[in-house]
mmCIF file of the N, C-alpha and C atoms, coordinates in Angstrom:
data_MODEL
# 
_entry.id   MODEL 
# 
loop_
_atom_site.group_PDB 
_atom_site.id 
_atom_site.type_symbol 
_atom_site.label_atom_id 
_atom_site.label_alt_id 
_atom_site.label_comp_id 
_atom_site.label_asym_id 
_atom_site.label_entity_id 
_atom_site.label_seq_id 
_atom_site.pdbx_PDB_ins_code 
_atom_site.Cartn_x 
_atom_site.Cartn_y 
_atom_site.Cartn_z 
_atom_site.occupancy 
_atom_site.B_iso_or_equiv 
_atom_site.pdbx_formal_charge 
_atom_site.auth_seq_id 
_atom_site.auth_comp_id 
_atom_site.auth_asym_id 
_atom_site.auth_atom_id 
_atom_site.pdbx_PDB_model_num 
ATOM 1   N N  . MET A 1 1  ? 87.710  88.375  88.221  1.00 0.00 ? 1  MET A N  1 
ATOM 2   C CA . MET A 1 1  ? 88.533  89.266  89.009  1.00 0.00 ? 1  MET A CA 1 
ATOM 3   C C  . MET A 1 1  ? 88.604  88.729  90.439  1.00 0.00 ? 1  MET A C  1 
ATOM 4   N N  . GLU A 1 2  ? 89.776  88.767  90.989  1.00 0.00 ? 2  GLU A N  1 
ATOM 5   C CA . GLU A 1 2  ? 89.994  88.292  92.357  1.00 0.00 ? 2  GLU A CA 1 
ATOM 6   C C  . GLU A 1 2  ? 89.498  89.328  93.357  1.00 0.00 ? 2  GLU A C  1 
ATOM 7   N N  . SER A 1 3  ? 88.971  88.872  94.466  1.00 0.00 ? 3  SER A N  1 
ATOM 8   C CA . SER A 1 3  ? 88.577  89.746  95.570  1.00 0.00 ? 3  SER A CA 1 
ATOM 9   C C  . SER A 1 3  ? 89.547  89.530  96.716  1.00 0.00 ? 3  SER A C  1 
ATOM 10  N N  . VAL A 1 4  ? 89.910  90.627  97.385  1.00 0.00 ? 4  VAL A N  1 
ATOM 11  C CA . VAL A 1 4  ? 90.813  90.559  98.528  1.00 0.00 ? 4  VAL A CA 1 
ATOM 12  C C  . VAL A 1 4  ? 90.111  91.203  99.715  1.00 0.00 ? 4  VAL A C  1 
ATOM 13  N N  . GLU A 1 5  ? 90.034  90.467  100.814 1.00 0.00 ? 5  GLU A N  1 
ATOM 14  C CA . GLU A 1 5  ? 89.379  90.953  102.021 1.00 0.00 ? 5  GLU A CA 1 
ATOM 15  C C  . GLU A 1 5  ? 90.367  91.762  102.845 1.00 0.00 ? 5  GLU A C  1 
ATOM 16  N N  . ALA A 1 6  ? 89.909  92.910  103.360 1.00 0.00 ? 6  ALA A N  1 
ATOM 17  C CA . ALA A 1 6  ? 90.764  93.757  104.190 1.00 0.00 ? 6  ALA A CA 1 
ATOM 18  C C  . ALA A 1 6  ? 89.911  94.492  105.211 1.00 0.00 ? 6  ALA A C  1 
ATOM 19  N N  . ARG A 1 7  ? 90.520  94.792  106.341 1.00 0.00 ? 7  ARG A N  1 
ATOM 20  C CA . ARG A 1 7  ? 89.843  95.592  107.363 1.00 0.00 ? 7  ARG A CA 1 
ATOM 21  C C  . ARG A 1 7  ? 89.924  97.055  106.959 1.00 0.00 ? 7  ARG A C  1 
ATOM 22  N N  . LEU A 1 8  ? 88.803  97.738  107.069 1.00 0.00 ? 8  LEU A N  1 
ATOM 23  C CA . LEU A 1 8  ? 88.750  99.160  106.748 1.00 0.00 ? 8  LEU A CA 1 
ATOM 24  C C  . LEU A 1 8  ? 88.913  99.966  108.019 1.00 0.00 ? 8  LEU A C  1 
ATOM 25  N N  . PRO A 1 9  ? 89.483  101.164 107.966 1.00 0.00 ? 9  PRO A N  1 
ATOM 26  C CA . PRO A 1 9  ? 89.979  101.829 106.763 1.00 0.00 ? 9  PRO A CA 1 
ATOM 27  C C  . PRO A 1 9  ? 91.329  101.262 106.323 1.00 0.00 ? 9  PRO A C  1 
ATOM 28  N N  . ILE A 1 10 ? 91.585  101.358 105.028 1.00 0.00 ? 10 ILE A N  1 
ATOM 29  C CA . ILE A 1 10 ? 92.872  100.944 104.480 1.00 0.00 ? 10 ILE A CA 1 
ATOM 30  C C  . ILE A 1 10 ? 93.269  101.933 103.393 1.00 0.00 ? 10 ILE A C  1 
ATOM 31  N N  . ARG A 1 11 ? 94.556  102.219 103.334 1.00 0.00 ? 11 ARG A N  1 
ATOM 32  C CA . ARG A 1 11 ? 95.077  103.156 102.339 1.00 0.00 ? 11 ARG A CA 1 
ATOM 33  C C  . ARG A 1 11 ? 95.531  102.397 101.099 1.00 0.00 ? 11 ARG A C  1 
ATOM 34  N N  . LEU A 1 12 ? 95.587  103.121 99.997  1.00 0.00 ? 12 LEU A N  1 
ATOM 35  C CA . LEU A 1 12 ? 95.922  102.518 98.714  1.00 0.00 ? 12 LEU A CA 1 
ATOM 36  C C  . LEU A 1 12 ? 97.257  101.783 98.751  1.00 0.00 ? 12 LEU A C  1 
ATOM 37  N N  . GLY A 1 13 ? 98.310  102.412 99.261  1.00 0.00 ? 13 GLY A N  1 
ATOM 38  C CA . GLY A 1 13 ? 99.622  101.770 99.305  1.00 0.00 ? 13 GLY A CA 1 
ATOM 39  C C  . GLY A 1 13 ? 99.606  100.474 100.098 1.00 0.00 ? 13 GLY A C  1 
ATOM 40  N N  . GLN A 1 14 ? 98.891  100.479 101.216 1.00 0.00 ? 14 GLN A N  1 
ATOM 41  C CA . GLN A 1 14 ? 98.783  99.270  102.039 1.00 0.00 ? 14 GLN A CA 1 
ATOM 42  C C  . GLN A 1 14 ? 98.065  98.159  101.279 1.00 0.00 ? 14 GLN A C  1 
ATOM 43  N N  . PHE A 1 15 ? 96.989  98.535  100.591 1.00 0.00 ? 15 PHE A N  1 
ATOM 44  C CA . PHE A 1 15 ? 96.198  97.529  99.886  1.00 0.00 ? 15 PHE A CA 1 
ATOM 45  C C  . PHE A 1 15 ? 96.950  96.948  98.698  1.00 0.00 ? 15 PHE A C  1 
ATOM 46  N N  . VAL A 1 16 ? 97.706  97.775  97.992  1.00 0.00 ? 16 VAL A N  1 
ATOM 47  C CA . VAL A 1 16 ? 98.484  97.274  96.845  1.00 0.00 ? 16 VAL A CA 1 
ATOM 48  C C  . VAL A 1 16 ? 99.435  96.178  97.314  1.00 0.00 ? 16 VAL A C  1 
ATOM 49  N N  . LYS A 1 17 ? 100.069 96.387  98.464  1.00 0.00 ? 17 LYS A N  1 
ATOM 50  C CA . LYS A 1 17 ? 100.970 95.369  99.012  1.00 0.00 ? 17 LYS A CA 1 
ATOM 51  C C  . LYS A 1 17 ? 100.177 94.159  99.528  1.00 0.00 ? 17 LYS A C  1 
ATOM 52  N N  . LEU A 1 18 ? 99.107  94.401  100.284 1.00 0.00 ? 18 LEU A N  1 
ATOM 53  C CA . LEU A 1 18 ? 98.293  93.314  100.834 1.00 0.00 ? 18 LEU A CA 1 
ATOM 54  C C  . LEU A 1 18 ? 97.750  92.409  99.735  1.00 0.00 ? 18 LEU A C  1 
ATOM 55  N N  . ALA A 1 19 ? 97.348  92.999  98.626  1.00 0.00 ? 19 ALA A N  1 
ATOM 56  C CA . ALA A 1 19 ? 96.765  92.238  97.514  1.00 0.00 ? 19 ALA A CA 1 
ATOM 57  C C  . ALA A 1 19 ? 97.830  91.591  96.632  1.00 0.00 ? 19 ALA A C  1 
ATOM 58  N N  . SER A 1 20 ? 99.090  91.727  97.033  1.00 0.00 ? 20 SER A N  1 
ATOM 59  C CA . SER A 1 20 ? 100.231 91.160  96.290  1.00 0.00 ? 20 SER A CA 1 
ATOM 60  C C  . SER A 1 20 ? 100.371 91.732  94.883  1.00 0.00 ? 20 SER A C  1 
ATOM 61  N N  . LEU A 1 21 ? 99.918  92.973  94.700  1.00 0.00 ? 21 LEU A N  1 
ATOM 62  C CA . LEU A 1 21 ? 100.169 93.657  93.431  1.00 0.00 ? 21 LEU A CA 1 
ATOM 63  C C  . LEU A 1 21 ? 101.599 94.194  93.426  1.00 0.00 ? 21 LEU A C  1 
ATOM 64  N N  . ALA A 1 22 ? 102.183 94.331  94.622  1.00 0.00 ? 22 ALA A N  1 
ATOM 65  C CA . ALA A 1 22 ? 103.579 94.731  94.788  1.00 0.00 ? 22 ALA A CA 1 
ATOM 66  C C  . ALA A 1 22 ? 104.154 93.873  95.910  1.00 0.00 ? 22 ALA A C  1 
ATOM 67  N N  . SER A 1 23 ? 105.454 93.593  95.830  1.00 0.00 ? 23 SER A N  1 
ATOM 68  C CA . SER A 1 23 ? 106.046 92.711  96.839  1.00 0.00 ? 23 SER A CA 1 
ATOM 69  C C  . SER A 1 23 ? 106.477 93.443  98.108  1.00 0.00 ? 23 SER A C  1 
ATOM 70  N N  . THR A 1 24 ? 106.691 94.753  98.027  1.00 0.00 ? 24 THR A N  1 
ATOM 71  C CA . THR A 1 24 ? 107.088 95.527  99.202  1.00 0.00 ? 24 THR A CA 1 
ATOM 72  C C  . THR A 1 24 ? 106.292 96.822  99.253  1.00 0.00 ? 24 THR A C  1 
ATOM 73  N N  . GLY A 1 25 ? 106.286 97.443  100.425 1.00 0.00 ? 25 GLY A N  1 
ATOM 74  C CA . GLY A 1 25 ? 105.620 98.732  100.560 1.00 0.00 ? 25 GLY A CA 1 
ATOM 75  C C  . GLY A 1 25 ? 106.273 99.794  99.700  1.00 0.00 ? 25 GLY A C  1 
ATOM 76  N N  . ALA A 1 26 ? 107.606 99.749  99.599  1.00 0.00 ? 26 ALA A N  1 
ATOM 77  C CA . ALA A 1 26 ? 108.320 100.722 98.769  1.00 0.00 ? 26 ALA A CA 1 
ATOM 78  C C  . ALA A 1 26 ? 107.943 100.559 97.299  1.00 0.00 ? 26 ALA A C  1 
ATOM 79  N N  . GLU A 1 27 ? 107.841 99.320  96.853  1.00 0.00 ? 27 GLU A N  1 
ATOM 80  C CA . GLU A 1 27 ? 107.451 99.049  95.466  1.00 0.00 ? 27 GLU A CA 1 
ATOM 81  C C  . GLU A 1 27 ? 106.018 99.532  95.214  1.00 0.00 ? 27 GLU A C  1 
ATOM 82  N N  . ALA A 1 28 ? 105.150 99.331  96.183  1.00 0.00 ? 28 ALA A N  1 
ATOM 83  C CA . ALA A 1 28 ? 103.764 99.797  96.059  1.00 0.00 ? 28 ALA A CA 1 
ATOM 84  C C  . ALA A 1 28 ? 103.729 101.314 95.940  1.00 0.00 ? 28 ALA A C  1 
ATOM 85  N N  . GLY A 1 29 ? 104.487 101.992 96.787  1.00 0.00 ? 29 GLY A N  1 
ATOM 86  C CA . GLY A 1 29 ? 104.541 103.453 96.745  1.00 0.00 ? 29 GLY A CA 1 
ATOM 87  C C  . GLY A 1 29 ? 105.061 103.979 95.424  1.00 0.00 ? 29 GLY A C  1 
ATOM 88  N N  . GLU A 1 30 ? 106.089 103.336 94.891  1.00 0.00 ? 30 GLU A N  1 
ATOM 89  C CA . GLU A 1 30 ? 106.650 103.752 93.601  1.00 0.00 ? 30 GLU A CA 1 
ATOM 90  C C  . GLU A 1 30 ? 105.627 103.597 92.482  1.00 0.00 ? 30 GLU A C  1 
ATOM 91  N N  . ALA A 1 31 ? 104.901 102.485 92.482  1.00 0.00 ? 31 ALA A N  1 
ATOM 92  C CA . ALA A 1 31 ? 103.895 102.242 91.442  1.00 0.00 ? 31 ALA A CA 1 
ATOM 93  C C  . ALA A 1 31 ? 102.784 103.287 91.509  1.00 0.00 ? 31 ALA A C  1 
ATOM 94  N N  . VAL A 1 32 ? 102.355 103.620 92.722  1.00 0.00 ? 32 VAL A N  1 
ATOM 95  C CA . VAL A 1 32 ? 101.298 104.624 92.889  1.00 0.00 ? 32 VAL A CA 1 
ATOM 96  C C  . VAL A 1 32 ? 101.794 105.983 92.407  1.00 0.00 ? 32 VAL A C  1 
ATOM 97  N N  . ARG A 1 33 ? 102.977 106.405 92.870  1.00 0.00 ? 33 ARG A N  1 
ATOM 98  C CA . ARG A 1 33 ? 103.525 107.710 92.469  1.00 0.00 ? 33 ARG A CA 1 
ATOM 99  C C  . ARG A 1 33 ? 103.761 107.805 90.973  1.00 0.00 ? 33 ARG A C  1 
ATOM 100 N N  . ALA A 1 34 ? 104.102 106.683 90.337  1.00 0.00 ? 34 ALA A N  1 
ATOM 101 C CA . ALA A 1 34 ? 104.375 106.669 88.894  1.00 0.00 ? 34 ALA A CA 1 
ATOM 102 C C  . ALA A 1 34 ? 103.093 106.720 88.059  1.00 0.00 ? 34 ALA A C  1 
ATOM 103 N N  . GLY A 1 35 ? 101.940 106.615 88.713  1.00 0.00 ? 35 GLY A N  1 
ATOM 104 C CA . GLY A 1 35 ? 100.678 106.641 87.978  1.00 0.00 ? 35 GLY A CA 1 
ATOM 105 C C  . GLY A 1 35 ? 100.304 105.305 87.369  1.00 0.00 ? 35 GLY A C  1 
ATOM 106 N N  . ASP A 1 36 ? 100.902 104.228 87.874  1.00 0.00 ? 36 ASP A N  1 
ATOM 107 C CA . ASP A 1 36 ? 100.631 102.886 87.351  1.00 0.00 ? 36 ASP A CA 1 
ATOM 108 C C  . ASP A 1 36 ? 99.455  102.200 88.039  1.00 0.00 ? 36 ASP A C  1 
ATOM 109 N N  . VAL A 1 37 ? 98.822  102.884 88.997  1.00 0.00 ? 37 VAL A N  1 
ATOM 110 C CA . VAL A 1 37 ? 97.725  102.292 89.755  1.00 0.00 ? 37 VAL A CA 1 
ATOM 111 C C  . VAL A 1 37 ? 96.443  103.090 89.513  1.00 0.00 ? 37 VAL A C  1 
ATOM 112 N N  . THR A 1 38 ? 95.353  102.358 89.287  1.00 0.00 ? 38 THR A N  1 
ATOM 113 C CA . THR A 1 38 ? 94.054  103.013 89.153  1.00 0.00 ? 38 THR A CA 1 
ATOM 114 C C  . THR A 1 38 ? 93.111  102.498 90.231  1.00 0.00 ? 38 THR A C  1 
ATOM 115 N N  . VAL A 1 39 ? 92.186  103.356 90.619  1.00 0.00 ? 39 VAL A N  1 
ATOM 116 C CA . VAL A 1 39 ? 91.115  102.991 91.546  1.00 0.00 ? 39 VAL A CA 1 
ATOM 117 C C  . VAL A 1 39 ? 89.809  103.269 90.814  1.00 0.00 ? 39 VAL A C  1 
ATOM 118 N N  . ASN A 1 40 ? 89.045  102.224 90.584  1.00 0.00 ? 40 ASN A N  1 
ATOM 119 C CA . ASN A 1 40 ? 87.782  102.343 89.854  1.00 0.00 ? 40 ASN A CA 1 
ATOM 120 C C  . ASN A 1 40 ? 87.973  103.015 88.494  1.00 0.00 ? 40 ASN A C  1 
ATOM 121 N N  . GLY A 1 41 ? 89.093  102.677 87.829  1.00 0.00 ? 41 GLY A N  1 
ATOM 122 C CA . GLY A 1 41 ? 89.354  103.171 86.483  1.00 0.00 ? 41 GLY A CA 1 
ATOM 123 C C  . GLY A 1 41 ? 90.010  104.529 86.394  1.00 0.00 ? 41 GLY A C  1 
ATOM 124 N N  . ARG A 1 42 ? 90.276  105.176 87.520  1.00 0.00 ? 42 ARG A N  1 
ATOM 125 C CA . ARG A 1 42 ? 90.910  106.501 87.516  1.00 0.00 ? 42 ARG A CA 1 
ATOM 126 C C  . ARG A 1 42 ? 92.300  106.407 88.135  1.00 0.00 ? 42 ARG A C  1 
ATOM 127 N N  . VAL A 1 43 ? 93.278  107.032 87.486  1.00 0.00 ? 43 VAL A N  1 
ATOM 128 C CA . VAL A 1 43 ? 94.645  107.027 88.013  1.00 0.00 ? 43 VAL A CA 1 
ATOM 129 C C  . VAL A 1 43 ? 94.647  107.714 89.373  1.00 0.00 ? 43 VAL A C  1 
ATOM 130 N N  . GLU A 1 44 ? 95.295  107.079 90.335  1.00 0.00 ? 44 GLU A N  1 
ATOM 131 C CA . GLU A 1 44 ? 95.410  107.639 91.685  1.00 0.00 ? 44 GLU A CA 1 
ATOM 132 C C  . GLU A 1 44 ? 96.880  107.659 92.065  1.00 0.00 ? 44 GLU A C  1 
ATOM 133 N N  . THR A 1 45 ? 97.417  108.849 92.337  1.00 0.00 ? 45 THR A N  1 
ATOM 134 C CA . THR A 1 45 ? 98.843  108.981 92.654  1.00 0.00 ? 45 THR A CA 1 
ATOM 135 C C  . THR A 1 45 ? 99.096  109.266 94.135  1.00 0.00 ? 45 THR A C  1 
ATOM 136 N N  . ARG A 1 46 ? 98.053  109.215 94.946  1.00 0.00 ? 46 ARG A N  1 
ATOM 137 C CA . ARG A 1 46 ? 98.220  109.432 96.387  1.00 0.00 ? 46 ARG A CA 1 
ATOM 138 C C  . ARG A 1 46 ? 98.230  108.087 97.100  1.00 0.00 ? 46 ARG A C  1 
ATOM 139 N N  . ARG A 1 47 ? 99.377  107.733 97.639  1.00 0.00 ? 47 ARG A N  1 
ATOM 140 C CA . ARG A 1 47 ? 99.532  106.466 98.348  1.00 0.00 ? 47 ARG A CA 1 
ATOM 141 C C  . ARG A 1 47 ? 98.584  106.372 99.540  1.00 0.00 ? 47 ARG A C  1 
ATOM 142 N N  . GLY A 1 48 ? 98.249  107.508 100.149 1.00 0.00 ? 48 GLY A N  1 
ATOM 143 C CA . GLY A 1 48 ? 97.387  107.546 101.323 1.00 0.00 ? 48 GLY A CA 1 
ATOM 144 C C  . GLY A 1 48 ? 95.898  107.601 101.014 1.00 0.00 ? 48 GLY A C  1 
ATOM 145 N N  . HIS A 1 49 ? 95.525  107.502 99.746  1.00 0.00 ? 49 HIS A N  1 
ATOM 146 C CA . HIS A 1 49 ? 94.105  107.529 99.361  1.00 0.00 ? 49 HIS A CA 1 
ATOM 147 C C  . HIS A 1 49 ? 93.368  106.411 100.085 1.00 0.00 ? 49 HIS A C  1 
ATOM 148 N N  . ARG A 1 50 ? 92.273  106.746 100.752 1.00 0.00 ? 50 ARG A N  1 
ATOM 149 C CA . ARG A 1 50 ? 91.497  105.738 101.498 1.00 0.00 ? 50 ARG A CA 1 
ATOM 150 C C  . ARG A 1 50 ? 90.540  105.023 100.566 1.00 0.00 ? 50 ARG A C  1 
ATOM 151 N N  . LEU A 1 51 ? 90.553  103.717 100.663 1.00 0.00 ? 51 LEU A N  1 
ATOM 152 C CA . LEU A 1 51 ? 89.700  102.886 99.818  1.00 0.00 ? 51 LEU A CA 1 
ATOM 153 C C  . LEU A 1 51 ? 88.404  102.539 100.535 1.00 0.00 ? 51 LEU A C  1 
ATOM 154 N N  . ALA A 1 52 ? 87.404  102.176 99.747  1.00 0.00 ? 52 ALA A N  1 
ATOM 155 C CA . ALA A 1 52 ? 86.099  101.785 100.281 1.00 0.00 ? 52 ALA A CA 1 
ATOM 156 C C  . ALA A 1 52 ? 85.746  100.386 99.792  1.00 0.00 ? 52 ALA A C  1 
ATOM 157 N N  . ASP A 1 53 ? 84.819  99.758  100.484 1.00 0.00 ? 53 ASP A N  1 
ATOM 158 C CA . ASP A 1 53 ? 84.340  98.436  100.106 1.00 0.00 ? 53 ASP A CA 1 
ATOM 159 C C  . ASP A 1 53 ? 83.869  98.452  98.651  1.00 0.00 ? 53 ASP A C  1 
ATOM 160 N N  . GLY A 1 54 ? 84.341  97.490  97.868  1.00 0.00 ? 54 GLY A N  1 
ATOM 161 C CA . GLY A 1 54 ? 83.935  97.383  96.466  1.00 0.00 ? 54 GLY A CA 1 
ATOM 162 C C  . GLY A 1 54 ? 84.840  98.091  95.483  1.00 0.00 ? 54 GLY A C  1 
ATOM 163 N N  . ASP A 1 55 ? 85.799  98.886  95.969  1.00 0.00 ? 55 ASP A N  1 
ATOM 164 C CA . ASP A 1 55 ? 86.728  99.562  95.058  1.00 0.00 ? 55 ASP A CA 1 
ATOM 165 C C  . ASP A 1 55 ? 87.530  98.531  94.271  1.00 0.00 ? 55 ASP A C  1 
ATOM 166 N N  . VAL A 1 56 ? 87.797  98.845  93.013  1.00 0.00 ? 56 VAL A N  1 
ATOM 167 C CA . VAL A 1 56 ? 88.629  97.989  92.160  1.00 0.00 ? 56 VAL A CA 1 
ATOM 168 C C  . VAL A 1 56 ? 89.963  98.693  91.970  1.00 0.00 ? 56 VAL A C  1 
ATOM 169 N N  . VAL A 1 57 ? 91.031  98.025  92.389  1.00 0.00 ? 57 VAL A N  1 
ATOM 170 C CA . VAL A 1 57 ? 92.386  98.565  92.279  1.00 0.00 ? 57 VAL A CA 1 
ATOM 171 C C  . VAL A 1 57 ? 93.122  97.763  91.219  1.00 0.00 ? 57 VAL A C  1 
ATOM 172 N N  . ALA A 1 58 ? 93.726  98.470  90.264  1.00 0.00 ? 58 ALA A N  1 
ATOM 173 C CA . ALA A 1 58 ? 94.439  97.802  89.175  1.00 0.00 ? 58 ALA A CA 1 
ATOM 174 C C  . ALA A 1 58 ? 95.846  98.367  89.053  1.00 0.00 ? 58 ALA A C  1 
ATOM 175 N N  . LEU A 1 59 ? 96.782  97.497  88.708  1.00 0.00 ? 59 LEU A N  1 
ATOM 176 C CA . LEU A 1 59 ? 98.180  97.869  88.494  1.00 0.00 ? 59 LEU A CA 1 
ATOM 177 C C  . LEU A 1 59 ? 98.533  97.593  87.048  1.00 0.00 ? 59 LEU A C  1 
ATOM 178 N N  . ARG A 1 60 ? 99.049  98.620  86.368  1.00 0.00 ? 60 ARG A N  1 
ATOM 179 C CA . ARG A 1 60 ? 99.501  98.444  84.984  1.00 0.00 ? 60 ARG A CA 1 
ATOM 180 C C  . ARG A 1 60 ? 100.797 97.639  85.010  1.00 0.00 ? 60 ARG A C  1 
ATOM 181 N N  . LEU A 1 61 ? 100.845 96.577  84.211  1.00 0.00 ? 61 LEU A N  1 
ATOM 182 C CA . LEU A 1 61 ? 102.002 95.682  84.181  1.00 0.00 ? 61 LEU A CA 1 
ATOM 183 C C  . LEU A 1 61 ? 103.015 96.144  83.144  1.00 0.00 ? 61 LEU A C  1 
ATOM 184 N N  . PRO A 1 62 ? 104.310 95.877  83.384  1.00 0.00 ? 62 PRO A N  1 
ATOM 185 C CA . PRO A 1 62 ? 105.368 96.331  82.473  1.00 0.00 ? 62 PRO A CA 1 
ATOM 186 C C  . PRO A 1 62 ? 105.188 95.879  81.022  1.00 0.00 ? 62 PRO A C  1 
ATOM 187 N N  . GLY A 1 63 ? 104.746 94.658  80.785  1.00 0.00 ? 63 GLY A N  1 
ATOM 188 C CA . GLY A 1 63 ? 104.604 94.153  79.422  1.00 0.00 ? 63 GLY A CA 1 
ATOM 189 C C  . GLY A 1 63 ? 103.271 94.495  78.784  1.00 0.00 ? 63 GLY A C  1 
ATOM 190 N N  . GLY A 1 64 ? 102.489 95.333  79.421  1.00 0.00 ? 64 GLY A N  1 
ATOM 191 C CA . GLY A 1 64 ? 101.142 95.639  78.951  1.00 0.00 ? 64 GLY A CA 1 
ATOM 192 C C  . GLY A 1 64 ? 100.126 94.869  79.760  1.00 0.00 ? 64 GLY A C  1 
ATOM 193 N N  . GLY A 1 65 ? 98.901  95.266  79.688  1.00 0.00 ? 65 GLY A N  1 
ATOM 194 C CA . GLY A 1 65 ? 97.857  94.624  80.477  1.00 0.00 ? 65 GLY A CA 1 
ATOM 195 C C  . GLY A 1 65 ? 97.857  95.152  81.895  1.00 0.00 ? 65 GLY A C  1 
ATOM 196 N N  . GLU A 1 66 ? 97.027  94.533  82.726  1.00 0.00 ? 66 GLU A N  1 
ATOM 197 C CA . GLU A 1 66 ? 96.942  94.963  84.112  1.00 0.00 ? 66 GLU A CA 1 
ATOM 198 C C  . GLU A 1 66 ? 96.489  93.815  85.005  1.00 0.00 ? 66 GLU A C  1 
ATOM 199 N N  . ALA A 1 67 ? 96.792  93.965  86.288  1.00 0.00 ? 67 ALA A N  1 
ATOM 200 C CA . ALA A 1 67 ? 96.314  93.033  87.309  1.00 0.00 ? 67 ALA A CA 1 
ATOM 201 C C  . ALA A 1 67 ? 95.334  93.819  88.166  1.00 0.00 ? 67 ALA A C  1 
ATOM 202 N N  . ALA A 1 68 ? 94.117  93.303  88.324  1.00 0.00 ? 68 ALA A N  1 
ATOM 203 C CA . ALA A 1 68 ? 93.090  94.029  89.073  1.00 0.00 ? 68 ALA A CA 1 
ATOM 204 C C  . ALA A 1 68 ? 92.496  93.161  90.172  1.00 0.00 ? 68 ALA A C  1 
ATOM 205 N N  . VAL A 1 69 ? 92.180  93.798  91.295  1.00 0.00 ? 69 VAL A N  1 
ATOM 206 C CA . VAL A 1 69 ? 91.536  93.123  92.418  1.00 0.00 ? 69 VAL A CA 1 
ATOM 207 C C  . VAL A 1 69 ? 90.448  94.022  92.995  1.00 0.00 ? 69 VAL A C  1 
ATOM 208 N N  . ARG A 1 70 ? 89.441  93.391  93.572  1.00 0.00 ? 70 ARG A N  1 
ATOM 209 C CA . ARG A 1 70 ? 88.339  94.132  94.210  1.00 0.00 ? 70 ARG A CA 1 
ATOM 210 C C  . ARG A 1 70 ? 88.506  94.036  95.722  1.00 0.00 ? 70 ARG A C  1 
ATOM 211 N N  . LEU A 1 71 ? 88.366  95.173  96.398  1.00 0.00 ? 71 LEU A N  1 
ATOM 212 C CA . LEU A 1 71 ? 88.436  95.223  97.854  1.00 0.00 ? 71 LEU A CA 1 
ATOM 213 C C  . LEU A 1 71 ? 87.093  94.803  98.443  1.00 0.00 ? 71 LEU A C  1 
ATOM 214 N N  . VAL A 1 72 ? 87.148  93.843  99.354  1.00 0.00 ? 72 VAL A N  1 
ATOM 215 C CA . VAL A 1 72 ? 85.960  93.405  100.079 1.00 0.00 ? 72 VAL A CA 1 
ATOM 216 C C  . VAL A 1 72 ? 86.225  93.665  101.556 1.00 0.00 ? 72 VAL A C  1 
ATOM 217 N N  . ALA A 1 73 ? 85.349  94.426  102.188 1.00 0.00 ? 73 ALA A N  1 
ATOM 218 C CA . ALA A 1 73 ? 85.523  94.747  103.602 1.00 0.00 ? 73 ALA A CA 1 
ATOM 219 C C  . ALA A 1 73 ? 85.399  93.486  104.443 1.00 0.00 ? 73 ALA A C  1 
ATOM 220 N N  . ALA A 1 74 ? 86.339  93.314  105.360 1.00 0.00 ? 74 ALA A N  1 
ATOM 221 C CA . ALA A 1 74 ? 86.303  92.171  106.277 1.00 0.00 ? 74 ALA A CA 1 
ATOM 222 C C  . ALA A 1 74 ? 85.159  92.364  107.268 1.00 0.00 ? 74 ALA A C  1 
ATOM 223 N N  . PRO A 1 75 ? 84.536  91.274  107.681 1.00 0.00 ? 75 PRO A N  1 
ATOM 224 C CA . PRO A 1 75 ? 83.467  91.398  108.683 1.00 0.00 ? 75 PRO A CA 1 
ATOM 225 C C  . PRO A 1 75 ? 84.012  92.038  109.957 1.00 0.00 ? 75 PRO A C  1 
ATOM 226 N N  . SER A 1 76 ? 83.187  92.808  110.623 1.00 0.00 ? 76 SER A N  1 
ATOM 227 C CA . SER A 1 76 ? 83.607  93.451  111.874 1.00 0.00 ? 76 SER A CA 1 
ATOM 228 C C  . SER A 1 76 ? 83.936  92.393  112.911 1.00 0.00 ? 76 SER A C  1 
ATOM 229 N N  . GLU A 1 77 ? 84.916  92.727  113.741 1.00 0.00 ? 77 GLU A N  1 
ATOM 230 C CA . GLU A 1 77 ? 85.267  91.798  114.816 1.00 0.00 ? 77 GLU A CA 1 
ATOM 231 C C  . GLU A 1 77 ? 84.146  91.794  115.845 1.00 0.00 ? 77 GLU A C  1 
ATOM 232 N N  . ARG A 1 78 ? 83.813  90.623  116.331 1.00 0.00 ? 78 ARG A N  1 
ATOM 233 C CA . ARG A 1 78 ? 82.758  90.512  117.343 1.00 0.00 ? 78 ARG A CA 1 
ATOM 234 C C  . ARG A 1 78 ? 83.352  90.704  118.720 1.00 0.00 ? 78 ARG A C  1 
ATOM 235 N N  . ARG A 1 79 ? 82.596  91.350  119.559 1.00 0.00 ? 79 ARG A N  1 
ATOM 236 C CA . ARG A 1 79 ? 83.077  91.602  120.920 1.00 0.00 ? 79 ARG A CA 1 
ATOM 237 C C  . ARG A 1 79 ? 82.566  90.566  121.859 1.00 0.00 ? 79 ARG A C  1 
# 
């Protein structure tokens, strides 16, 4: 499974696009609302759902199967 690094906090819709599970924000939102996205194995239909380090986000693909990625929190910026 691929890991994608992101700065937290991040919302589900943003992460779906960042992880290239969708090509646009609108496409990401549609997939989430349609129930095609799961977080840690549970369907999540709220685009604004906040993700945590280690969450696994999966997108159900049209031909069957799924694409899944794990969220890895980016290191904090140093001051």
